N, C-alpha and C positions, 0 to 999 in steps of 0.2 A: 392445458398442462403447460403450453409454451409460455403462457402469461406468468406462471408461477417461477419457471426457470429464468425466463429473461428478467423479470422483476427482482428476483432475489440477486441474481448476478449483478444486474446494474445498481441496486441499492447497496448491495455490500461493497462494491468498488467505490461508489461515490462517498459513502459514509466513512470508509477507511482512508480515502484521501483527505476529507476533511479533518479526521481525528489526527492524521500525520501532520497535517499543516498546523493545526492547533498545538500539538505537541512541539513542533519545531519553534513555533512562536513563543511558546511559554518557556522554553530553554533554549534561547538563540545562539548559544556558544556550542552545544552538543553536536550538532551536525558539522560544523567547520572544524572542531577538534578531531572528529572522527575521521573525516576526509583527509585531513592532515596527517593523522597517525598511519593511514593506509599508504601515503607516499606513492599515490598514483596519479591524481590529478592536480594541475597547478591551479592556484588561486582558489583555495578550498572555500574562503568566504564568499567568493562570488559565485561559485557553482553551488553552495548552500543556499544561498539567496535565490538563485534560479529554480532549484528543486523545491523550496517552499512555496515559491509563488506559483509554480506549475501545479503542485498539488492543490493550492487554494483556488486557483482559477478553473481547473478542470472539476474539482469537486463542486464548486459554486455554480459553475455553467451548468454542469449536469443536474444540480438541485433545481436550479432556475428553469430549466428546460422540463422537468418533472412537473412543476407547479404551472408552467404556461403552456403544457401539452405541445411543446415545440420538438418534434421528431428530427429535425435537421440539427438543432442545437445539441440534442441528446446524443445523436450519432457522433458528431463532432467530439463532444466530451469523451465519449466512451472510445473512439478511435485514438485520441491523444492519450488517454488511460493505457490503452494497450501499448502504446510506445513507450510512455514514461515507466510503466511498471515493467515491461520487458528490458528496458535500459537497467532499471534497479536490479533486476535479477542478473542480467549479463555482468554488471559491474560487481556485485557480490561474488558471483562465480569467479571472476577474473582475480579479485583480491585474494580469494581462498587459493586459487590455483598458483598464484605466484607465491604464495606463503607469507603473505602481509598479515599482520595482526592488528588488533585494535577494535574499539567498539563499532557497532553496526551504525550507530547515529540515528536508528529508527524513531526512537521515543526518547522519553526523559529517562528511562532505566539505563544504565551503563552495561548493556549486554554486548558480549563478543559477536563478531562477524561469523556466524555459523551456518551450515548447510540448511538449518531452518529458516534463517532470514532469506537465503536464496529461494528456498522452496515456497515460502510464503509470497515473495515478489512474483515468481512464475505462476503460482496459483491464482494470484490476483489478476495477472495479465490474462490468464485463461478465462477467468470470470469476465473481465472487461470485453475480451473477444466475444465470448457468448452473449453478453448484453448487446453488444454491437450488432452481431449477426441477427439476433432477435429483437432489435430495437422497437419494432413496430408493435410487438406484443406487450412491452414494459407498461405496467399499470401506473398511470399517473397519480400524483398525490391528490388530485382533485376529484378522482373517482372514489367515491365512499363505498363502503361495503366489506363483505368478509374476504372478499379475495385481496384488497389492499391490506387488511389486518393481517392476514396470514403472510403475505409477502413481506410486510414490515417486521413482524416478529421473526420470520425466517432470517431475513437479512440481517437484523440486529444480533441474532445468534451468531451467525457465520462471521460477521463483523468482529465481534468480541472473540470468537475462537481464534480467527486468523491474527488478530492484533496481538494476541497473548502467546500465540504458538512458540515463538522463539524463547520467550520467558519461561513457559511451562516446560520446555524440553532443555533447557539450560541446566546443567548440573555443577554449581559452583565448587563443590567438593572434588569431582573429579578433574575439572580444568577450570580454575579460576582466572580471572581476567590478568592476563599477562604471562601466566604460567603456560608452557607448551605453546606460546604464540597466541594465546588468547582463543584457541580454536577448539571447539568441541567437535570431534570426528564422529560422523553418523556411521 
């Protein structure tokens, strides 16, 4: 059972980081604009570059570790993911707490910074921590069989659900971007 939990947690986090990196690379002005709109961090383009690079490096290192069966590299990638995702959650929480508005900058879609963005970041941080704690049980990509198939299918499902969570819970009629500070209250 721990192989399923560990594998789904690790694969979900790593896939989400790679998708986030790809989304940021495909629309390179979205994250810097979002950070500038929040008026919290200086040098928004530099921070956006560091964030995108961190997502790519952690996701890529984790994927490489799963192919090479490198437990140390996997643990390092998951530990870095815990930190990065907890920082994302803390930043989102802070932006909302001080009443700043603007897009979340998470993806190509111009979604507002909502509690669902924060919840997703903390949920992913929790999954990364779970994967880290159980990293010895994560099923590597080189181990074929039904366990890997189940882990990959479950991780793909959770990745899609978590990636789409803020968009699915956003009600543009109730609180369009810009109105009421662009915030949907939970």
